[in-house]
C-alpha positions as CSV (number, residue, x, y, z in Angstrom):
1,M,-0.1,0.2,-0.1
2,N,1.1,3.3,-0.7
3,N,-1.2,5.4,1.2
4,I,0.0,4.5,4.3
5,N,1.1,8.2,5.8
6,V,0.5,10.3,9.0
7,D,-2.8,11.5,7.5
8,L,-4.0,7.7,7.5
9,V,-2.2,7.1,10.9
10,V,-4.6,10.4,12.6
11,K,-7.7,8.6,11.0
12,L,-7.4,5.7,12.6
13,I,-6.4,6.8,15.9
14,N,-9.1,9.2,16.0
15,E,-11.3,6.6,15.4
16,Q,-10.3,3.7,17.2
17,F,-8.4,5.1,20.3
18,P,-9.6,8.8,20.8
19,E,-8.1,8.8,24.1
20,W,-4.8,8.9,22.2
21,S,-6.0,11.4,19.4
22,D,-4.2,14.3,20.9
23,L,-0.9,12.8,20.7
24,D,1.9,13.7,18.1
25,I,2.2,11.3,15.2
26,R,5.3,11.4,12.9
27,P,7.6,8.6,10.9
28,V,10.1,6.7,12.3
29,K,13.4,7.8,11.1
30,V,14.1,4.1,9.9
31,S,10.7,2.2,8.9
32,G,10.7,-1.2,7.5
33,N,9.4,-3.2,4.2
34,D,6.8,-5.6,5.8
35,N,5.8,-2.9,7.9
36,R,5.1,1.2,8.4
37,T,5.8,2.2,11.8
38,F,5.2,5.7,13.3
39,H,5.7,7.6,16.5
40,L,2.3,7.9,18.7
41,G,3.5,10.7,21.6
42,E,6.7,9.8,23.0
43,H,6.2,6.2,24.4
44,M,4.2,4.4,21.4
45,S,4.8,3.4,18.0
46,V,1.8,2.7,15.7
47,R,2.7,-0.6,13.3
48,L,0.3,-1.3,10.0
49,P,1.4,-4.0,7.6
50,S,2.2,-2.3,3.8
51,A,0.4,-5.4,2.5
52,A,-2.0,-8.8,3.0
53,S,1.1,-11.3,3.1
54,Y,2.4,-9.4,6.3
55,V,-0.9,-9.4,8.0
56,P,-0.3,-12.7,9.9
57,Q,2.3,-10.6,11.6
58,V,-0.3,-8.6,13.9
59,E,-2.0,-11.6,15.6
60,K,0.9,-13.5,16.2
61,E,2.7,-10.6,17.7
62,Q,-0.1,-9.8,19.7
63,I,0.0,-13.3,21.3
64,W,3.6,-14.0,21.6
65,L,5.5,-11.2,22.2
66,P,4.1,-10.4,26.0
67,I,5.0,-14.0,26.5
68,L,9.0,-14.0,25.2
69,S,9.4,-10.6,26.7
70,E,9.1,-11.9,30.0
71,K,12.0,-14.3,29.6
72,L,14.3,-12.6,27.7
73,S,16.9,-9.8,29.3
74,L,16.9,-7.2,26.7
75,P,13.5,-5.3,26.0
76,I,11.6,-6.5,22.4
77,P,8.8,-4.5,21.4
78,T,5.4,-4.9,23.9
79,P,1.8,-4.4,22.2
80,L,-0.5,-2.4,24.0
81,A,-3.4,-2.1,21.9
82,K,-4.9,-3.8,18.4
83,G,-6.1,-1.7,15.7
84,N,-9.0,-3.2,13.4
85,P,-9.5,-2.9,9.4
86,S,-11.7,0.4,8.2
87,E,-12.8,2.0,5.2
88,E,-9.3,3.5,4.7
89,Y,-7.2,0.8,5.8
90,P,-8.1,-3.0,5.1
91,Y,-5.9,-4.8,7.7
92,P,-5.4,-5.0,11.8
93,W,-2.6,-3.3,13.3
94,S,-0.7,-2.7,16.2
95,I,0.5,0.1,18.6
96,N,3.3,-1.0,20.5
97,K,5.5,0.6,23.8
98,W,8.1,2.3,22.0
99,L,11.6,1.5,22.5
100,E,14.7,3.6,22.8
101,G,17.7,3.6,20.8
102,E,19.7,3.9,17.3
103,T,19.3,1.8,14.6
104,L,22.6,-0.6,14.7
105,T,26.0,0.6,12.6
106,H,29.4,-0.2,13.0
107,K,30.1,3.5,13.9
108,I,28.2,3.8,17.2
109,I,29.2,0.6,18.5
110,N,31.8,0.4,21.5
111,D,33.1,-2.9,20.8
112,L,32.1,-5.4,18.0
113,N,33.4,-8.6,20.1
114,Q,31.2,-7.7,22.9
115,F,28.6,-6.7,20.9
116,A,28.8,-10.1,19.4
117,R,29.0,-12.0,22.4
118,D,25.6,-9.6,23.5
119,L,23.2,-11.1,20.2
120,G,24.4,-14.6,20.5
121,T,23.6,-14.5,24.4
122,F,20.1,-13.0,23.4
123,L,19.5,-15.2,20.6
124,V,20.3,-18.3,23.4
125,Q,18.0,-17.0,25.9
126,L,15.3,-16.8,22.4
127,Q,16.0,-20.4,22.1
128,S,15.3,-21.6,25.4
129,I,12.0,-20.3,25.8
130,D,9.3,-23.0,25.7
131,V,8.0,-23.3,22.1
132,S,4.8,-25.0,23.1
133,G,1.9,-23.5,20.9
134,G,4.5,-21.8,18.7
135,P,3.8,-20.7,15.1
136,L,5.8,-23.3,13.3
137,A,7.8,-22.0,10.2
138,G,5.6,-21.5,7.0
139,K,4.2,-19.4,4.7
140,H,3.1,-16.8,7.4
141,N,7.0,-16.4,8.2
142,F,8.3,-16.6,4.6
143,Y,9.8,-20.1,6.1
144,R,12.3,-19.0,8.7
145,G,13.4,-21.7,10.9
146,G,11.8,-23.9,8.0
147,A,13.8,-25.8,5.4
148,L,16.4,-23.4,2.9
149,A,15.6,-25.8,0.4
150,V,12.6,-23.6,-0.3
151,Y,14.8,-21.3,-1.5
152,D,16.6,-23.3,-3.9
153,E,15.8,-22.4,-7.5
154,E,15.8,-19.2,-6.5
155,S,19.4,-19.2,-5.2
156,R,20.5,-21.5,-8.3
157,N,19.1,-19.0,-10.8
158,A,20.8,-16.2,-9.3
159,I,24.4,-18.1,-9.1
160,E,23.5,-18.8,-12.9
161,N,22.8,-15.1,-13.6
162,N,25.9,-14.3,-12.3
163,R,28.1,-16.7,-13.1
164,D,30.6,-14.1,-15.0
165,T,30.7,-12.3,-11.6
166,F,31.7,-14.7,-9.1
167,N,32.8,-18.4,-9.1
168,E,30.1,-20.2,-9.8
169,H,31.6,-23.6,-8.5
170,V,32.3,-22.4,-5.0
171,L,28.9,-20.4,-4.6
172,K,27.3,-23.9,-5.6
173,E,29.2,-25.8,-3.3
174,I,28.6,-23.6,-0.4
175,W,25.1,-23.5,-1.6
176,E,24.8,-27.5,-1.7
177,L,26.5,-28.1,1.9
178,A,24.1,-25.8,3.2
179,L,21.5,-27.8,1.8
180,G,22.7,-31.1,3.2
181,S,21.7,-31.3,6.5
182,K,18.6,-30.3,8.5
183,W,17.7,-29.2,11.9
184,D,17.2,-32.7,13.6
185,S,16.1,-31.3,17.1
186,D,13.6,-30.0,19.0
187,P,12.2,-26.5,17.4
188,V,13.3,-23.2,19.0
189,W,12.2,-19.9,19.0
190,V,13.8,-18.2,15.9
191,H,13.6,-14.2,15.5
192,G,13.5,-14.8,11.6
193,D,15.2,-11.1,10.5
194,I,18.6,-10.8,12.6
195,A,19.6,-7.5,10.9
196,P,21.2,-4.5,11.9
197,G,17.7,-2.4,11.0
198,N,16.4,-4.8,13.7
199,L,19.0,-4.0,16.5
200,L,18.8,-1.1,18.7
201,V,22.3,0.5,20.6
202,K,22.4,2.8,22.9
203,D,25.6,4.0,24.6
204,G,27.2,1.6,22.6
205,K,25.9,-1.4,23.2
206,L,23.2,-3.6,22.0
207,C,19.9,-2.4,23.8
208,A,16.7,-3.6,22.5
209,V,15.7,-6.3,19.7
210,I,12.7,-5.0,17.4
211,D,10.4,-6.3,14.3
212,F,9.4,-9.9,15.6
213,G,6.9,-10.1,12.4
214,I,8.7,-13.0,10.9
215,L,9.0,-14.8,14.5
216,G,8.2,-18.5,14.3
217,V,9.9,-22.1,15.7
218,G,11.9,-24.3,13.7
219,D,15.8,-24.4,12.8
220,P,17.7,-21.7,14.2
221,S,20.6,-21.4,11.8
222,C,18.7,-18.2,10.2
223,D,19.0,-16.4,12.8
224,A,23.1,-16.6,12.4
225,A,23.2,-14.9,9.1
226,M,24.5,-11.8,10.6
227,A,27.8,-13.7,11.3
228,W,28.7,-12.9,7.3
229,T,26.9,-9.6,6.7
230,F,27.9,-7.6,10.0
231,F,30.8,-9.1,11.6
232,D,35.0,-9.7,10.7
233,D,36.8,-12.9,11.5
234,N,37.1,-12.6,15.0
235,S,33.7,-11.4,16.1
236,R,32.1,-13.8,13.8
237,K,34.0,-16.5,15.9
238,I,32.9,-15.1,19.4
239,F,29.5,-15.3,17.7
240,K,29.3,-19.0,16.5
241,T,30.8,-20.0,20.2
242,V,28.4,-18.2,22.0
243,L,25.5,-19.7,20.1
244,N,27.4,-23.3,20.2
245,M,26.3,-24.4,17.0
246,D,27.5,-27.6,15.3
247,E,29.2,-27.6,12.1
248,E,25.7,-28.4,10.1
249,T,23.5,-26.1,11.7
250,W,26.8,-23.1,10.9
251,N,26.6,-24.6,7.3
252,R,22.8,-23.8,7.1
253,A,23.6,-20.2,8.5
254,R,26.0,-19.5,6.0
255,G,23.5,-20.5,3.2
256,W,21.1,-18.2,4.6
257,A,23.2,-15.4,4.3
258,L,24.4,-16.3,0.8
259,W,20.8,-16.8,-0.5
260,K,19.9,-13.5,0.6
261,A,22.9,-11.9,-1.0
262,L,22.6,-13.3,-3.9
263,I,18.8,-12.3,-4.4
264,T,19.6,-9.1,-3.3
265,Y,22.4,-8.4,-5.9
266,D,20.8,-10.3,-8.9
267,G,17.9,-8.0,-8.0
268,N,19.5,-4.4,-8.1
269,K,22.3,-5.0,-9.6
270,N,20.8,-2.8,-12.6
271,T,18.7,-0.8,-10.6
272,S,20.3,0.0,-6.8
273,K,24.3,0.7,-7.0
274,A,24.4,0.6,-3.2
275,M,22.0,-2.3,-2.3
276,A,24.1,-4.2,-5.6
277,E,27.3,-3.7,-3.8
278,E,27.0,-4.3,-0.3
279,S,25.4,-7.5,-1.5
280,Y,28.6,-8.0,-3.8
281,K,30.7,-7.5,-0.3
282,I,28.7,-10.0,1.7
283,I,28.9,-12.9,-1.1
284,N,33.0,-12.4,-1.3
285,I,32.8,-12.3,2.5
286,I,31.2,-15.7,2.5
287,V,33.4,-17.2,-0.2
288,D,36.7,-15.7,1.8
289,D,35.3,-17.3,4.9
290,Y,34.4,-20.8,3.4
291,E,37.4,-21.0,1.4
292,S,39.2,-20.2,4.9
293,E,37.8,-23.2,6.7
294,K,38.9,-25.6,4.1
295,I,42.4,-24.7,4.6
């Protein structure tokens, strides 16, 4: 939807939550793709799905985030109210407690190694929470926590399309290694989109984790993809150690990182130089790390 703007949010608040109609409403500095987010006063946020495929996230977050937040040492979004579809906007939507912090970049963290420890510790906590009744990985969360094979054709097409740019043989080897194992243990909670845009920093340290829209239960490997997209060699090793991942799960994690970088590069190489360059860099980091492990 292209018409998700301040005017729409003002109408929705006035109609459904008039007690908050005097609060200032403005867009957040960094909004996601799946949802559009707005400040509601100083202590709340409004979160609206941008398309029908993201609507299941609303109910899931309303149910599970209060339960998960009690078990985690870092703050995560807490739903305060649920909005209903209206004439102006066809989907359910959420009002959450606002979390302070700045979106993660390398410039604002004090110590990359400590950040790797802190993020790994958060994920271990998340994985240790009881999953009874939790949503199994599937279409609702774009198969995060499920089988990487869902994206096999997409990845192989991207490899083929860019065989003149990257080492096709090595990329296929990394990809097939990722597909060569599966999660045989009990399912665990996965955030599904552990990425800089969903990690908040205060005073140089990780202070909150946001955007649980593709939350699910299953294989935790997808949550480790940031090992190659953000960390360097040393902090990547620390991250892996804290997560205590076996080699097969680590291989699948690398596969998740490779899939995303491949399709991002393939889809943006002719349209977005910045996104293509970032994806190009990640693919080469993945290849270099893989090659170094074989030595």
